[in-house]
N, CA and C atoms as an extended XYZ file, in Angstrom:
351
Properties=species:S:1:pos:R:3:atomname:S:1:resname:S:1:resid:I:1 pbc="F F F"
N         3.434        8.008      -13.672 N   MET     1
C         2.546        7.809      -12.514 CA  MET     1
C         3.208        7.633      -11.356 C   MET     1
N         2.489        8.148      -10.157 N   THR     2
C         2.981        8.485       -8.934 CA  THR     2
C         2.747        6.644       -8.154 C   THR     2
N         3.534        6.402       -7.387 N   THR     3
C         3.856        5.282       -6.627 CA  THR     3
C         3.096        5.561       -5.156 C   THR     3
N         2.130        4.935       -4.665 N   ALA     4
C         1.433        5.370       -3.462 CA  ALA     4
C         1.931        4.204       -2.293 C   ALA     4
N         1.985        4.698       -1.169 N   SER     5
C         2.834        3.920       -0.154 CA  SER     5
C         1.611        3.420        0.866 C   SER     5
N         1.963        2.022        1.544 N   TYR     6
C         0.796        1.715        2.412 CA  TYR     6
C         1.528        0.872        3.455 C   TYR     6
N         0.978        1.291        4.771 N   GLY     7
C         1.714        0.395        5.818 CA  GLY     7
C         0.612       -0.195        6.405 C   GLY     7
N         0.933       -0.403        7.933 N   GLU     8
C         0.198       -1.247        8.901 CA  GLU     8
C        -1.308       -0.467        9.122 C   GLU     8
N        -1.513        0.839        9.033 N   SER     9
C        -2.698        1.256        9.078 CA  SER     9
C        -3.438        1.166        8.057 C   SER     9
N        -3.063        0.392        6.776 N   SER    10
C        -3.872        0.135        5.762 CA  SER    10
C        -4.337       -1.373        5.715 C   SER    10
N        -4.104       -1.835        6.814 N   ASN    11
C        -4.471       -3.337        6.788 CA  ASN    11
C        -5.988       -3.531        6.582 C   ASN    11
N        -6.484       -4.371        6.019 N   GLY    12
C        -7.928       -4.619        5.573 CA  GLY    12
C        -8.617       -3.577        4.954 C   GLY    12
N        -7.767       -2.772        4.159 N   GLN    13
C        -8.596       -1.853        3.377 CA  GLN    13
C        -8.552       -2.481        1.751 C   GLN    13
N        -9.498       -1.635        1.088 N   THR    14
C        -9.665       -2.063       -0.545 CA  THR    14
C        -9.067       -0.970       -1.077 C   THR    14
N        -8.146       -1.257       -2.379 N   ILE    15
C        -7.514       -0.056       -2.469 CA  ILE    15
C        -7.905       -0.065       -4.219 C   ILE    15
N        -8.148        0.774       -4.846 N   ASP    16
C        -8.615        0.799       -6.218 CA  ASP    16
C        -7.211        1.308       -7.183 C   ASP    16
N        -7.233        0.625       -8.236 N   LEU    17
C        -6.182        1.145       -8.999 CA  LEU    17
C        -6.311        0.827      -10.647 C   LEU    17
N        -5.623        1.515      -11.330 N   VAL    18
C        -5.627        1.409      -12.837 CA  VAL    18
C        -4.668        0.795      -13.241 C   VAL    18
N        -4.830        0.026      -14.594 N   VAL    19
C        -3.603       -0.620      -14.938 CA  VAL    19
C        -2.515        0.267      -15.313 C   VAL    19
N        -1.332       -0.163      -14.803 N   GLY    20
C        -0.222        0.371      -14.895 CA  GLY    20
C         0.321        1.100      -13.540 C   GLY    20
N        -0.571        1.379      -12.744 N   GLN    21
C        -0.430        2.029      -11.714 CA  GLN    21
C         0.380        1.043      -10.691 C   GLN    21
N         1.507        1.840       -9.795 N   ARG    22
C         2.205        0.846       -8.643 CA  ARG    22
C         1.860        1.322       -7.480 C   ARG    22
N         1.854        0.405       -6.346 N   ILE    23
C         1.868        0.443       -4.927 CA  ILE    23
C         3.054       -0.143       -4.334 C   ILE    23
N         3.282        0.622       -3.214 N   GLU    24
C         4.318       -0.204       -2.296 CA  GLU    24
C         3.752       -0.419       -0.880 C   GLU    24
N         4.223       -1.768       -0.327 N   ILE    25
C         3.785       -1.677        1.123 CA  ILE    25
C         5.063       -1.878        1.845 C   ILE    25
N         5.114       -0.846        3.096 N   ARG    26
C         6.076       -0.978        3.839 CA  ARG    26
C         5.796       -1.208        5.308 C   ARG    26
N         6.466       -2.258        5.884 N   LEU    27
C         5.958       -2.854        7.188 CA  LEU    27
C         7.321       -3.162        7.925 C   LEU    27
N         7.319       -2.637        9.273 N   PRO    28
C         8.531       -2.615       10.355 CA  PRO    28
C         8.815       -4.254       10.137 C   PRO    28
N         9.991       -4.572       10.373 N   GLU    29
C        10.503       -5.792       10.450 CA  GLU    29
C        11.890       -6.045       11.381 C   GLU    29
N        11.939       -7.048       12.132 N   ASN    30
C        13.155       -7.196       12.917 CA  ASN    30
C        13.468       -8.941       12.668 C   ASN    30
N        14.380       -8.948       11.655 N   PRO    31
C        14.798      -10.704       11.543 CA  PRO    31
C        15.386      -11.148       12.551 C   PRO    31
N        16.165      -10.365       13.331 N   THR    32
C        16.908      -10.911       14.531 CA  THR    32
C        16.259      -11.689       15.526 C   THR    32
N        14.971      -11.470       15.471 N   THR    33
C        13.971      -12.022       16.373 CA  THR    33
C        13.171      -13.318       15.747 C   THR    33
N        13.792      -13.535       14.752 N   GLY    34
C        13.138      -14.810       14.143 CA  GLY    34
C        11.950      -14.630       13.154 C   GLY    34
N        11.204      -13.473       13.335 N   PHE    35
C        10.102      -13.101       12.708 CA  PHE    35
C        10.358      -12.554       11.553 C   PHE    35
N         9.891      -12.672       10.260 N   ARG    36
C         9.837      -12.124        9.116 CA  ARG    36
C         8.513      -11.870        8.247 C   ARG    36
N         8.455      -11.096        7.558 N   TRP    37
C         7.143      -10.764        6.627 CA  TRP    37
C         7.402      -11.897        5.515 C   TRP    37
N         6.375      -12.818        5.320 N   GLN    38
C         6.386      -13.450        4.020 CA  GLN    38
C         5.015      -13.371        3.251 C   GLN    38
N         5.130      -13.249        1.939 N   LEU    39
C         4.184      -13.162        1.123 CA  LEU    39
C         3.267      -14.477        1.014 C   LEU    39
N         2.059      -14.404        1.601 N   MET    40
C         1.304      -15.686        1.252 CA  MET    40
C         0.510      -15.655        0.270 C   MET    40
N        -0.195      -14.749       -0.412 N   THR    41
C        -0.886      -14.758       -1.233 CA  THR    41
C        -1.101      -13.552       -2.157 C   THR    41
N        -0.957      -13.963       -3.467 N   ASN    42
C        -1.013      -12.563       -4.473 CA  ASN    42
C        -1.455      -13.389       -5.801 C   ASN    42
N        -2.156      -12.637       -6.461 N   ASP    43
C        -2.842      -13.367       -7.832 CA  ASP    43
C        -1.756      -12.422       -8.710 C   ASP    43
N        -0.605      -12.831       -9.051 N   GLY    44
C         0.406      -12.182      -10.060 CA  GLY    44
C        -0.118      -11.759      -11.413 C   GLY    44
N        -1.263      -12.283      -11.854 N   ALA    45
C        -1.782      -12.001      -13.052 CA  ALA    45
C        -2.421      -10.604      -12.894 C   ALA    45
N        -2.971      -10.431      -11.786 N   VAL    46
C        -3.605       -8.770      -11.698 CA  VAL    46
C        -2.627       -7.741      -10.694 C   VAL    46
N        -2.007       -8.270       -9.988 N   CYS    47
C        -0.917       -7.455       -9.310 CA  CYS    47
C         0.296       -8.226       -9.369 C   CYS    47
N         1.376       -7.745      -10.024 N   ALA    48
C         2.665       -8.281      -10.365 CA  ALA    48
C         3.444       -7.821       -9.274 C   ALA    48
N         4.109       -8.559       -8.865 N   ALA    49
C         5.083       -8.486       -7.684 CA  ALA    49
C         6.344       -7.699       -8.504 C   ALA    49
N         6.996       -6.413       -7.973 N   ILE    50
C         7.974       -6.305       -8.845 CA  ILE    50
C         9.285       -6.104       -8.130 C   ILE    50
N         9.192       -5.903       -6.596 N   SER    51
C        10.558       -5.944       -5.785 CA  SER    51
C         9.973       -6.598       -4.579 C   SER    51
N        11.061       -6.996       -3.625 N   ASP    52
C        10.757       -7.335       -2.196 CA  ASP    52
C        12.145       -7.072       -1.412 C   ASP    52
N        12.284       -6.269       -0.695 N   VAL    53
C        13.423       -5.707       -0.266 CA  VAL    53
C        13.286       -5.434        1.383 C   VAL    53
N        14.260       -5.893        2.166 N   PHE    54
C        14.300       -5.588        3.407 CA  PHE    54
C        15.546       -4.407        3.693 C   PHE    54
N        15.099       -3.425        4.249 N   GLU    55
C        16.191       -2.328        4.480 CA  GLU    55
C        16.584       -2.140        5.634 C   GLU    55
N        17.973       -2.743        6.135 N   GLU    56
C        18.368       -2.500        7.328 CA  GLU    56
C        18.980       -1.252        7.633 C   GLU    56
N        18.617       -0.623        8.888 N   PRO    57
C        18.938        0.425        8.906 CA  PRO    57
C        20.365        0.738        9.425 C   PRO    57
N        21.101        1.935        9.783 N   ALA    58
C        22.552        2.041       10.122 CA  ALA    58
C        22.416        1.818       11.580 C   ALA    58
N        23.902        1.675       12.010 N   GLY    59
C        23.835        1.570       13.637 CA  GLY    59
C        24.338       -0.038       13.951 C   GLY    59
N        24.136       -0.390       15.200 N   PRO    60
C        24.571       -1.734       15.747 CA  PRO    60
C        23.733       -2.646       15.241 C   PRO    60
N        24.031       -4.068       15.356 N   PRO    61
C        23.514       -5.157       14.647 CA  PRO    61
C        22.024       -5.519       15.712 C   PRO    61
N        21.245       -5.921       15.200 N   GLY    62
C        19.956       -6.394       16.041 CA  GLY    62
C        18.724       -5.548       15.943 C   GLY    62
N        19.038       -4.346       15.457 N   ARG    63
C        17.985       -3.232       15.042 CA  ARG    63
C        16.995       -3.855       14.069 C   ARG    63
N        15.589       -3.483       14.072 N   GLY    64
C        14.697       -3.606       13.143 CA  GLY    64
C        14.918       -2.668       12.185 C   GLY    64
N        14.268       -2.884       11.174 N   GLY    65
C        14.352       -2.213        9.767 CA  GLY    65
C        12.910       -2.129        9.067 C   GLY    65
N        12.841       -1.993        7.751 N   GLU    66
C        11.772       -1.978        7.280 CA  GLU    66
C        11.783       -2.916        5.803 C   GLU    66
N        10.546       -3.517        5.721 N   HIS    67
C        10.670       -4.569        4.712 CA  HIS    67
C         9.514       -3.908        3.792 C   HIS    67
N         9.854       -3.586        2.415 N   SER    68
C         9.025       -3.141        1.398 CA  SER    68
C         8.774       -3.880        0.087 C   SER    68
N         7.741       -4.119       -0.443 N   TRP    69
C         6.988       -4.705       -1.563 CA  TRP    69
C         6.731       -3.837       -2.702 C   TRP    69
N         6.980       -3.938       -3.740 N   MET    70
C         6.094       -3.079       -4.964 CA  MET    70
C         5.470       -3.915       -5.722 C   MET    70
N         4.265       -3.468       -5.953 N   PHE    71
C         3.506       -4.419       -7.021 CA  PHE    71
C         2.894       -3.442       -8.104 C   PHE    71
N         2.597       -3.906       -9.033 N   ALA    72
C         2.128       -3.031      -10.289 CA  ALA    72
C         0.687       -3.844      -10.764 C   ALA    72
N        -0.306       -2.896      -11.040 N   ALA    73
C        -1.682       -3.251      -11.383 CA  ALA    73
C        -1.449       -3.775      -13.122 C   ALA    73
N        -1.329       -5.012      -13.225 N   ALA    74
C        -1.045       -5.868      -14.463 CA  ALA    74
C        -2.196       -5.692      -15.671 C   ALA    74
N        -3.306       -6.067      -14.675 N   GLN    75
C        -4.673       -6.110      -15.828 CA  GLN    75
C        -5.693       -5.906      -15.244 C   GLN    75
N        -6.947       -5.864      -15.721 N   PRO    76
C        -8.315       -5.313      -14.702 CA  PRO    76
C        -8.606       -7.019      -14.062 C   PRO    76
N        -9.290       -6.610      -12.792 N   GLY    77
C        -9.691       -7.740      -11.925 CA  GLY    77
C        -9.387       -7.566      -10.608 C   GLY    77
N        -9.447       -8.365       -9.639 N   GLU    78
C        -9.388       -8.164       -8.233 CA  GLU    78
C        -8.287       -9.152       -7.773 C   GLU    78
N        -7.571       -8.697       -6.568 N   CYS    79
C        -6.661       -9.755       -6.152 CA  CYS    79
C        -6.616       -9.388       -4.478 C   CYS    79
N        -6.036      -10.273       -3.614 N   ASP    80
C        -5.919       -9.784       -2.206 CA  ASP    80
C        -4.389      -10.051       -2.147 C   ASP    80
N        -3.615       -9.341       -1.527 N   ILE    81
C        -2.368       -9.338       -0.946 CA  ILE    81
C        -2.228       -9.475        0.321 C   ILE    81
N        -1.661      -10.855        0.544 N   GLU    82
C        -1.460      -11.235        2.327 CA  GLU    82
C        -0.011      -11.487        2.775 C   GLU    82
N         0.135      -10.865        3.643 N   LEU    83
C         1.498      -10.888        4.346 CA  LEU    83
C         1.360      -11.513        5.495 C   LEU    83
N         2.227      -12.178        6.243 N   ARG    84
C         2.361      -13.050        7.621 CA  ARG    84
C         3.466      -12.723        8.254 C   ARG    84
N         3.594      -11.995        9.301 N   TYR    85
C         4.916      -11.945       10.227 CA  TYR    85
C         4.886      -13.018       11.081 C   TYR    85
N         5.913      -13.752       10.553 N   ARG    86
C         5.775      -15.300       11.130 CA  ARG    86
C         7.272      -15.715       11.168 C   ARG    86
N         7.590      -16.876       12.214 N   ARG    87
C         8.816      -17.467       12.100 CA  ARG    87
C         8.365      -18.690       11.082 C   ARG    87
N         9.381      -18.762       10.281 N   ARG    88
C         9.228      -19.674        9.138 CA  ARG    88
C         8.960      -21.110        9.732 C   ARG    88
N         9.663      -21.374       10.775 N   TRP    89
C         9.948      -23.001       11.105 CA  TRP    89
C         8.935      -23.147       12.190 C   TRP    89
N         8.249      -22.209       12.768 N   ALA    90
C         7.261      -22.309       13.824 CA  ALA    90
C         5.929      -23.178       13.123 C   ALA    90
N         5.113      -24.070       13.819 N   VAL    91
C         4.002      -24.582       13.400 CA  VAL    91
C         2.766      -23.730       13.703 C   VAL    91
N         2.777      -23.221       15.109 N   SER    92
C         1.837      -22.677       15.342 CA  SER    92
C         1.401      -21.267       14.611 C   SER    92
N         0.254      -20.830       14.649 N   VAL    93
C         0.290      -19.156       14.073 CA  VAL    93
C        -0.566      -18.219       15.028 C   VAL    93
N        -0.468      -18.719       16.205 N   GLU    94
C        -1.358      -18.089       17.106 CA  GLU    94
C        -0.259      -16.522       17.272 C   GLU    94
N         0.972      -16.533       17.189 N   HIS    95
C         1.635      -15.332       17.272 CA  HIS    95
C         1.942      -14.622       15.847 C   HIS    95
N         1.558      -15.282       14.830 N   ASP    96
C         1.753      -14.526       13.496 CA  ASP    96
C         0.567      -13.289       13.603 C   ASP    96
N         1.192      -12.403       12.885 N   ARG    97
C         0.341      -11.123       12.704 CA  ARG    97
C         0.111      -11.334       10.959 C   ARG    97
N        -0.716      -10.625       10.634 N   THR    98
C        -1.422      -10.593        9.335 CA  THR    98
C        -1.790       -9.361        8.694 C   THR    98
N        -1.153       -9.174        7.708 N   PHE    99
C        -1.334       -7.732        7.090 CA  PHE    99
C        -2.094       -8.142        5.593 C   PHE    99
N        -3.411       -7.636        5.322 N   ARG   100
C        -4.086       -7.897        3.981 CA  ARG   100
C        -4.777       -6.649        3.376 C   ARG   100
N        -4.619       -6.609        2.173 N   ILE   101
C        -5.276       -5.489        1.681 CA  ILE   101
C        -6.138       -6.241        0.178 C   ILE   101
N        -7.040       -5.651       -0.168 N   HIS   102
C        -7.696       -6.334       -1.291 CA  HIS   102
C        -7.566       -5.045       -2.506 C   HIS   102
N        -7.170       -5.445       -3.765 N   ILE   103
C        -6.970       -4.740       -4.697 CA  ILE   103
C        -7.922       -4.744       -5.878 C   ILE   103
N        -8.597       -3.810       -6.393 N   ARG   104
C        -9.459       -3.814       -7.586 CA  ARG   104
C        -8.890       -2.775       -8.600 C   ARG   104
N        -8.408       -3.569       -9.833 N   VAL   105
C        -7.847       -2.626      -10.768 CA  VAL   105
C        -8.756       -2.688      -11.855 C   VAL   105
N        -8.815       -1.430      -12.387 N   GLU   106
C        -9.671       -1.094      -13.652 CA  GLU   106
C        -8.753       -0.820      -14.846 C   GLU   106
N        -9.157       -1.178      -16.016 N   GLY   107
C        -8.438       -0.754      -17.217 CA  GLY   107
C        -8.385        0.749      -17.551 C   GLY   107
N        -7.323        1.026      -18.052 N   ALA   108
C        -7.342        2.590      -18.301 CA  ALA   108
C        -6.454        2.755      -19.971 C   ALA   108
N        -6.669        1.526      -20.746 N   GLY   109
C        -6.095        1.520      -22.144 CA  GLY   109
C        -4.856        1.575      -22.024 C   GLY   109
N        -3.954        1.366      -20.945 N   HIS   110
C        -2.346        1.179      -21.259 CA  HIS   110
C        -1.936       -0.272      -21.202 C   HIS   110
N        -0.938       -0.474      -21.685 N   ASP   111
C        -0.211       -1.777      -21.957 CA  ASP   111
C         0.627       -1.963      -20.854 C   ASP   111
N         0.139       -2.760      -19.735 N   ALA   112
C         0.853       -2.855      -18.589 CA  ALA   112
C         2.459       -3.462      -18.666 C   ALA   112
N         2.731       -4.183      -19.942 N   ARG   113
C         3.887       -4.484      -19.956 CA  ARG   113
C         4.980       -3.356      -19.882 C   ARG   113
N         4.733       -2.166      -20.548 N   ALA   114
C         5.674       -0.924      -20.359 CA  ALA   114
C         6.059       -0.762      -19.026 C   ALA   114
N         4.848       -0.828      -18.020 N   PHE   115
C         5.126       -0.505      -16.591 CA  PHE   115
C         5.783       -1.456      -15.751 C   PHE   115
N         5.780       -2.819      -16.273 N   LEU   116
C         6.540       -3.773      -15.624 CA  LEU   116
C         8.000       -3.865      -15.768 C   LEU   116
N         8.315       -3.307      -16.794 N   ALA   117
C         9.980       -3.326      -17.159 CA  ALA   117
C        10.780       -2.618      -16.391 C   ALA   117
């Protein structure tokens, strides 16, 4: 099965998957500013998180890169994946950016454990 990739333009969308299908979320991030994407919500029973990686570009320090997360549809159901671009130590959320997608997973007769390995 192919992995579909989603970015900032997918914010607020609903995505339909079948058990075993994977998706990747890719968002720009510059940790040198103190802001990082943080996974706020996800129902791991429906959408299992497989990876969480920051890819730093080549070149001088201080440049932004890309943060990516891989999720697999583990069982039928619905879940929301919410990420927030924030400074972890900041109390105020007025400068936070939020990325949220709604996932609907339908069964396809697959054993999801084979896809999560």
